[in-house]
N, C-alpha and C positions, 0 to 999 in steps of 0.2 A: 225512617232510615233504615231501620233493620241490622242489627250487628248479632252474629253469632255468640253464643256464650263463651266459647273459647277463644275468639278474637277479642272480645271484650275484656277476658281475664288477661290476655298477654298485653293488651294495651295499657290496662290499669296497673298491670306489674311494672311496665316500663315508665308509666308516669310516676309511681311511687319512687321508683329508683332515681328517676330524674330529680323529682322534688327533695330526695333525701341529700342529693348532693349540694343543694343550695341551701338547705337548712339542716345541717348535721345533727342538731338536736331536735328534730321534727316529732319524733316519737315522744320525747319528754314534753314538749310543747302540748301535744295531743293529749297526754295524760294529765297535764296541769288543767288543760281547758275541760276535759270531761269531769275532772275531780270537782272543779268550781261549780260547773253546771249542775252536776249531781247534787252538790251541797246545797245550791239555791232551790233546786226542785224539791228536794225533801223538806228543807224548811219551810216552803210554800205549802206544801200539802199537809204538814204538820200543823201550821199556823191555821190554815182553813178549816180543818178538822176540829181543831181546839175552839175556834171562834164559832162554828156551826153548834157544837155541843154546848157552848156557853149561852147562846141563844135559846137553844131548847130547854136548857135548865131554868130560864126565866119563865117559862111557860108550862104547860102540862108536862110533868116528868115522863108519864107514859108515852105520850105522844112523841117526845124527843127521842125516847129509846128506839120507838118503831121507826121514826123518820130515819135516825142514824142506821139502823140495820138495813132499811131499803136502800138508802143512799150508798152503803157500802156494797151491798150485793148488786145493785144497778150500776155503780161507778159513776153516779151523779157529781161526784167531785170534779170530774172531768180528767181528761188526759193532759199533762203538761204539753205545751206547744213550743217547740223549738225550732228556730230557723237558722240554716246555714247559709249564709250568704257568700256567694263567690264559691260554691261548693266543688267546683271541678267535677271529678267523677264521683264524688261522694265520700271520700276518704274520711273526713271528720264525722259525717252524717253517719257511717258505718259503726264507728267507734262509740258515738252517742247512742245508737240503737242498740248496741250490745250492752252498755251500762244501764240505760233507762228504757227496757223494752215496752213499757206502757205509755211512753211518750209518743206523741205525734211529731215526726219529724219532716220539715219542709225544706228541701235543699233547692237552692236558687242559684242559678247561673245563666250567662247570656250566650254561651257556647252551646250549641245543639249536639255536637259531636261528644263534648264531655258528658252532657246529660244522658245522652243515649248509652254511652259506656257505663254510667252510674245505674241506669235504669236496667240494663242487662246484666251487668256483673254484680250489683248488689239491689235487687229489685225490691226486697222486704225493708230495707234500711230506711228508705225514705219516699215521700212523693216528691217527684223531680219537677220543678217549674222553671220553664224559660222565661226570663224576664231581665230587663236592663236595670241594673241598679244604680240609682243615683240621677235617673235622667228626668 
């Protein structure tokens, strides 16, 4: 499709204004959503790390310490995967990416224009996927 960066920026700004008219508390909602997602992701990471360390403690302590260090260095605990279904041009995905920069964010929508605007305006926020949800 190919949209210039300046065109994408203008269209996304218009989209944001239009959406704000329908949901006057939109930013508050986005803040609450990102707060909850961040809390859940952080709890999962802490719980996974604690579980791995407990498993290691049952075996060879030296092996457990070395394995922990290797996993921490390599990031083997994995990146949290977040899905933004019905993402539009990536408004929520961008906010999630700012709050959770190590998360992998997949933004899904069925509108190719909105996805292209997101890909162009916020290319690093998410991986944008064209799909029909609920089909």
